[in-house]
C-alpha positions as CSV (number, residue, x, y, z in Angstrom):
1,M,-14.6,21.8,-11.6
2,F,-16.0,18.8,-11.6
3,S,-15.1,17.3,-15.2
4,T,-11.5,18.0,-13.8
5,A,-11.5,15.8,-11.0
6,I,-12.9,12.4,-13.0
7,Y,-9.8,13.1,-15.3
8,S,-7.7,12.9,-12.6
9,I,-8.9,9.0,-12.2
10,N,-6.4,6.9,-14.2
11,T,-8.2,3.3,-14.7
12,K,-5.6,2.2,-17.4
13,I,-3.7,-1.3,-16.2
14,S,-1.8,-1.2,-19.5
15,I,0.3,1.8,-18.5
16,L,2.4,-0.2,-16.0
17,S,4.8,-0.9,-18.8
18,S,5.3,2.6,-19.2
19,Y,6.4,3.0,-15.2
20,M,10.3,3.6,-14.4
21,P,11.3,1.1,-12.3
22,I,11.9,3.3,-9.6
23,Q,7.8,4.1,-9.4
24,L,7.3,0.5,-9.9
25,I,9.9,-0.3,-7.1
26,G,8.6,2.8,-4.7
27,N,4.8,1.8,-4.9
28,I,5.5,-1.6,-4.1
29,L,7.8,-0.9,-0.8
30,L,5.6,2.6,0.1
31,L,3.0,0.2,2.6
32,A,5.3,-3.0,3.0
33,P,6.7,-1.8,6.2
34,L,3.4,-1.1,7.5
35,S,2.5,-4.7,6.3
36,F,5.4,-6.0,8.3
37,F,5.1,-3.7,11.6
38,A,1.5,-4.4,11.9
39,A,2.6,-7.9,11.6
40,V,4.6,-7.6,14.2
41,F,3.1,-5.7,16.7
42,S,-0.1,-7.4,16.5
43,S,-1.2,-10.9,16.1
44,R,-4.6,-9.2,14.2
45,F,-2.5,-8.6,11.3
46,A,-0.1,-11.4,11.6
47,K,-2.9,-13.0,9.3
48,L,-2.6,-12.4,5.2
49,R,-6.3,-11.3,5.0
50,S,-6.6,-8.8,7.6
51,N,-3.4,-7.3,7.1
52,F,-4.2,-7.2,3.1
53,L,-7.3,-5.2,4.2
54,L,-5.1,-2.5,6.4
55,V,-2.9,-2.0,3.6
56,S,-5.6,-1.9,0.9
57,C,-7.3,1.1,3.1
58,S,-4.6,2.7,3.6
59,S,-3.8,2.6,0.6
60,L,-7.3,3.7,-0.7
61,T,-6.9,6.4,1.8
62,I,-4.2,7.7,-0.1
63,E,-5.3,7.7,-3.4
64,S,-8.4,9.3,-2.5
65,L,-7.1,12.2,-0.9
66,Q,-4.9,12.6,-3.6
67,L,-8.0,13.3,-6.0
68,I,-9.8,15.1,-3.2
69,L,-6.4,18.0,-3.7
70,S,-6.5,17.6,-7.6
71,F,-10.1,18.6,-7.1
72,F,-9.5,21.4,-5.0
73,Y,-6.6,22.3,-7.7
74,L,-4.3,22.0,-4.5
75,G,-1.9,19.7,-5.7
76,N,-1.1,18.2,-9.5
77,R,-2.4,14.7,-8.4
78,T,-4.2,11.8,-9.9
79,F,-6.3,8.6,-8.3
80,D,-4.0,5.8,-10.0
81,V,-5.9,2.3,-10.3
82,N,-2.4,0.9,-10.8
83,D,-0.6,2.4,-7.2
84,L,-3.4,0.2,-5.5
85,I,-2.6,-2.8,-7.4
86,L,1.3,-2.1,-6.4
87,N,0.7,-1.0,-3.0
88,S,-1.3,-4.6,-2.7
89,L,1.8,-5.9,-3.8
90,G,3.9,-4.7,-1.6
91,T,1.6,-5.7,1.7
92,L,2.7,-9.2,0.1
93,V,6.6,-8.4,0.7
94,G,5.8,-7.2,4.0
95,W,3.9,-10.3,5.3
96,A,6.4,-12.4,3.7
97,F,9.5,-10.8,5.3
98,F,7.6,-11.2,8.7
99,K,6.7,-14.5,8.2
100,F,10.2,-15.1,7.4
101,L,11.3,-13.2,10.5
102,N,9.1,-14.9,12.2
103,I,10.8,-18.3,11.8
104,F,13.7,-17.0,13.5
105,F,12.9,-15.0,15.7
106,N,9.2,-16.2,17.1
107,Q,9.8,-15.8,20.6
108,E,11.3,-12.4,20.9
109,I,8.3,-11.1,18.4
110,T,6.0,-12.7,21.0
111,V,7.8,-10.2,23.8
112,I,7.1,-7.2,21.4
113,R,3.5,-8.2,21.4
114,Q,3.0,-8.3,25.2
């Protein structure tokens, strides 16, 4: 039973080239809203380091839950390191979007945080 869960871990980064474009875009954009809204609602997460840590831990939690579910035969999911990488890239997308909008709407964002 445990050996089945071990085979559910994908550590091959080279497999990214075989992903469908919708998978790539979906994984990048999956947690971008979390990154964006965390920065909007909290000045703590407006810093890239703390924002990246928040979203990376969220992504790791999602992937770990998929591994646990496959261990107990409750789903046909895998722990995929590529998803961690792509979700982390989504952090940069959400944070960059926040920084871009912050240039134009700085006062409004400050009001939201209060």
